[in-house]
N, C-alpha and C positions, 0 to 999 in steps of 0.2 A: 344559848340553845341549855336548857334541861329536860332531858328525857321523861318521857312517859312513863311513870311503871305498868309493867305487867302484872298484875295480882293473880298470880295461881294459885292460893289457897281462896281467895273470893270464888275467880271461877269454876276450882274444882265444886267448890259447898253448890253450887247452879247445878252442875250436871248431876251430883249424887240428888240431888232434889228430884231433879229430874225424871230419876228412873224411878222413883215412886210409886208412880201410877202403873207403869211397867212390873211391879214387882205384884201389885197387889192383881193387874191383870192375871198374872202366872196363878197367885196362891189362889186365883177363882177359878182356874180351870187345875187347880190339884199342884200344881208344881213351885217349888222352894226354891231357887236360884242357891246353888253350893260350891263353897270353892274349898277348895284342899290346899293347903300350907304345907309341906316339907321343909322344915331344919334338920339340919346333919350338924352335929357338934354345938359348941356352948359362945362360940364366936358374941363376944357383947352389940357389937354391928348390926350382924346380921340378925340377932334375937330383937333386936328394937325397930329394925323393919317387919317382922313380921309381928311382933305387937300391932303395930301401927294397921299394917293389915288387915288383922283379926278385927281391930277396934273398928277400920271402916265400915266391913261386912256388917258387925254389929249395927253399926247405927243406923246402916242403910235400908237393913231389912233382909240381907244374905246370909243363909247357914254356913256358917266356919267351921273348914273340919280340920283341927293343925294335928300335925302329927311330926312328933322330934326324934330323931334317932341319934344315939347317941354318937360323940365321935370316937373313930375305929370301925364303925359300921363297915360292911364288905359293900363293894359295890352291888354284890346279887341282891344281899338283905334290901339296898335302896331301888333297885329294880322291881322285885317281887312288893314291894308295896305300892308303887307308880302304876303294877299292870293292876294290883287289885284295887285300884281308885280311877283306875280305867276300865272296871266294870261296874264300880258304882253307879245306877243310877240314879243316886242322888245328888250325886256331886256333879258339875257341869262344868269345872274348871280346875285344873291343877296348875300347881307354881312350885317348883322346889326354889329354894331362894338360894341364889348365887353371892360368894364362890364356895366350892363345895372346897371341902378341907380334903387335903391330897391326901393321898394320889388318886381318887376318887375321877372321874371322868364324867362330865357335866357334860359336854354335848352328846353322850351314849344316854343320857339321861333322859336329857331334851328330846332324843329321839328317843325315847319308851313311852313316853306320853303321848297319847291316842292323839294327832292334830286338831280332832273338833274340841278337845279340851284344854289345849297349848292357848290359856287365853293370853298369855304372855308374849305370843306371836313371836318363838323360837326356833319350833321347828322348822325343818330343812324344806315342810310341803308351806307351810305359811310364807316362811320366809321368798321360795319361788313363786310364789302365788303376788306377793308385794313386788315384786320384782317384775312380772306378769303385768302390775295393773291391775290385778283382779284380787286385792288380800280379802283373807278370808277373817282372821285377826290380826291386827297392825298390832306390831311394836309398841308397849303402850307407853312410851317417855317417847318415840315418835309421835305418836298418835294423838299424844298430849299437848307438846308444839303444836302441832297442824289446828287444832283448837286453839290456841294459844293466839295464833296470829290469825284466825275467821274474828275470833272476839273483838280485835283490835279492827277490825275491817282491810286486812292486810292480804289479798289475793296474788298468792308466785307465780302466777304467769305474768310470763315477759320480764321475769325479774330475773336478779344475780344472785342465788341465793346459792352461798360457802358455810361445809361444815367442815368443822375440824375433829378427825375424831373416824376410825374405821372401824370398829367396833362391830362385831355381829348384831348386842343387844339395841347401840344407837346410833352409832355413824351413818353403817350402809341402808340398815332400814330411813334412816330416815332423809338420807340421799333417792331413796326412791320416791318414796310419801312427797317431795318436793317437785322431785319427776313427775310426776303423775299429776301432778298439777301444774302441769307446762312451766317451773321454770328452767331457766340453765343454770345447772349444778355443777358445781367443782367441790370436790371431797379431798381433803388434806390431811395428810397423816406426817408421823415423825422424820421421813423422806423428804417432806416438801422443801426444794428452797425456794428462800428469799418467801415465807411464810406472808408477812409484812404488804408486800408488792400484790399478793392476790386475796386478802381478807382486805384492800381498802375498796375494792372493786365491790364490793358485795352490800347488794341492797338489803338482804337477810344474812345474818352469821350467826351458824345454830355453832358453841362454843362447846365440844362435850369431850375433850382429850383427858382429861384426867388431872391435868397440872396446873395450882392453886398461881394466879397473877397473868397466864398465859398472853392473854386478849388484853393489850394497854392501848391508851387513847387513840394513839401515832396508826391505831394497824385500823381505826375504826375510819369509814365513809361517814362524813355529815349528816344526820337525819337517818341513819342504817334501823335497821332494826336488826334488835341484840339481846338473843336466849343464850342462856349460862346454862347448861347442863352440869356442869361441872358439880361434885362433891365431893371437898377433899377437905382437910384438918390443919388449922395453923396451928401453932408449936402449943397456945394456948387450948388448943380443944377444940376451939368453935369452925364451925360449918364454914367454909365460903367455895369461893366458886372457881371457873377459870378466868374470870373474865375478873378484872381490876374495877370492879363498879363505881366504884368514887370520882375516879378517873374517867371512866368512859362514859356516866352518864352526861357530862356535861357536850359530848360527843355524838350522841345517839339519839333515835329521835322517840322508840321505843325502848325498856333494856326488863329484862327481865330478875329479880334478884335471887341469891340465894340465901339462906332458907327466903321459902315463901312464893317460890318460882316454878320452877316444873317438877319440885316434889310430890308437891300435896294433886300437880296434874297426872304423875303415874300412875299414884293410888288408884285416883280417880277413874281413869280409865282401863285401867285393872278390872275395876266393880263395873262398868260400860260392858267388856267384854263378857262378862260373867252373863249378865244379864243377856247377852246377845246369843250365848252357848245355852241359856235354859232355854229363851223362846226358841229356838232352834231345835232341842230336843223334844219341846211339847209338839212341835209341828209336827215330827217324825215320827211323834208315838198320836199324831191326831189328835192333839187335845186343844 
């Protein structure tokens, strides 16, 4: 068996193309979707992620606002910037690039974002609505994974889904979205004993632990869907996932690569959330 590839780059391009008529319709009503991206400091990886998001906005027709605060900026300075963007009617979505330099409190910054501009889906209100099965904004990476499953015709209902990782950004909201789709969900983490015995039961396996090569072929049920959310660096500086791709592809039924899998989908869903935010704002203004 050789697993079929889930091409996140191609799917993301389709989703971004589907936004075009919605953006045109908004412009005809006098609204241009706007996304503000805040970067604190000069971390090279964060700078690359921000450039990719800004370019995606430009390519899609979304107005981007880039706010760069120097390293050493205070918590108060960052919060003031967020509050100003909350009040800017031209900005429909706000994203603060994580992780923030220490000692800044990332969660406090997320909570300062107006929940209806929290297009990353990390605000406590959005997390709570997702938990209740009534999401306002879905966290971008888990949302992208759900779209990937949909694209290959895999309905999570009745299937056993195993998520490795319990972060607020990926693992927890991923488990909630799968649960809302009527999957039976097991959430594994660093304290899980005998991880392999659990992952071998998974019809859908989502690896989001941040450990390169964690998932090996003997941990995968034959024919399973394997989604690799990991973004790790090899000693040579290349990007690698949490899944041993070459070994696992001989066991899985479907597999997503790194790079070219979940990464492009995360950005695509950020754009989708931003357009949805603009549409809601336009409706509230009677446009």
